[in-house]
C-alpha positions in Angstrom: 17.9 -0.1 17.9 16.3 0.0 14.5 17.4 1.8 11.6 15.5 4.6 9.9 15.0 2.1 7.0 13.1 -0.5 9.1 11.1 2.3 10.6 10.0 3.1 7.1 9.1 -0.5 6.3 7.2 -0.9 9.4 5.3 2.4 8.8 4.4 1.2 5.3 3.2 -2.1 6.9 1.1 -0.4 9.5 -0.4 1.8 6.6 -1.1 -1.4 4.6 -2.9 -2.9 7.8 -4.9 0.3 8.0 -5.8 0.1 4.3 -7.0 -3.5 4.7 -9.2 -2.5 7.6 -10.6 0.3 5.6 -11.2 -2.0 2.6 -13.0 -4.6 4.9 -15.3 -1.7 6.2 -15.8 -0.7 2.6 -14.4 2.9 3.3 -12.7 3.4 -0.1 -12.0 7.1 0.5 -9.8 6.1 3.4 -8.2 3.4 1.4 -7.3 6.0 -1.3 -6.1 8.3 1.5 -3.8 5.8 3.0 -2.6 4.8 -0.5 -1.4 8.2 -0.8 0.5 8.1 2.5 2.1 4.8 1.5 3.2 6.4 -1.7 4.8 9.1 0.4 6.5 6.8 2.8 7.7 4.7 -0.3 9.2 7.7 -1.8 11.0 8.7 1.5 12.3 5.1 2.0 13.8 5.3 -1.6 15.6 8.4 -0.6 16.8 7.0 2.8 17.9 3.7 1.1 20.2 5.7 -1.2 22.5 6.7 1.8 21.8 3.7 4.2 22.2 -0.2 4.0 20.5 -2.9 5.9 22.5 -5.6 7.8 21.9 -9.2 7.4 19.5 -9.5 10.4 17.8 -6.3 9.2 17.3 -7.7 5.5 15.7 -10.7 7.1 13.1 -8.6 9.0 12.6 -6.4 6.0 11.7 -9.6 4.1 9.2 -10.7 6.8 7.7 -7.1 6.8 7.5 -7.2 2.9 5.8 -10.5 2.9 3.1 -9.2 5.4 2.5 -5.8 3.2 2.1 -8.1 0.1 -0.6 -10.3 1.8 -2.4 -7.0 2.9 -2.2 -5.6 -0.4 -3.5 -8.9 -2.0 -6.5 -8.9 0.3 -7.2 -5.2 -0.5 -7.1 -5.9 -4.2 -9.5 -8.7 -3.7 -11.9 -6.8 -1.7 -11.6 -3.8 -4.3 -12.6 -6.1 -7.3 -16.2 -5.8 -6.9 -16.0 -2.1 -6.1 -14.0 -1.5 -9.3 -16.4 -3.5 -11.2 -19.3 -1.4 -10.1 -17.5 1.6 -10.9 -16.8 0.2 -14.5 -20.5 -0.4 -14.9 -21.2 3.2 -14.2 -19.3 3.9 -17.3 -20.7 1.1 -19.6 -22.7 2.4 -22.5 -21.4 5.9 -22.2 -19.6 7.2 -25.3 -16.0 7.9 -24.9 -15.1 11.6 -25.1 -12.1 12.4 -27.2 -10.2 15.7 -26.7 
């Protein structure tokens, strides 16, 4: 039986896979939405981790899950770079507004 902590890690991994799929489809609104879901899961994970520890085998599984999350994240970032550059070009030449 898996601990609650591992369930959080797996939920974050699943969300990262969905983010990657959305990024591949160019659905940046969905990527942002899923990013918010990940942030919530990470917050909940941190809270749960403060009261529960992982065993040795669970730590190894956590490591493999984290590696997959990082690979997904790296690919999302690679896919987002052109989109972010396009967004930046929208603001080039516009004066900065100081408040």
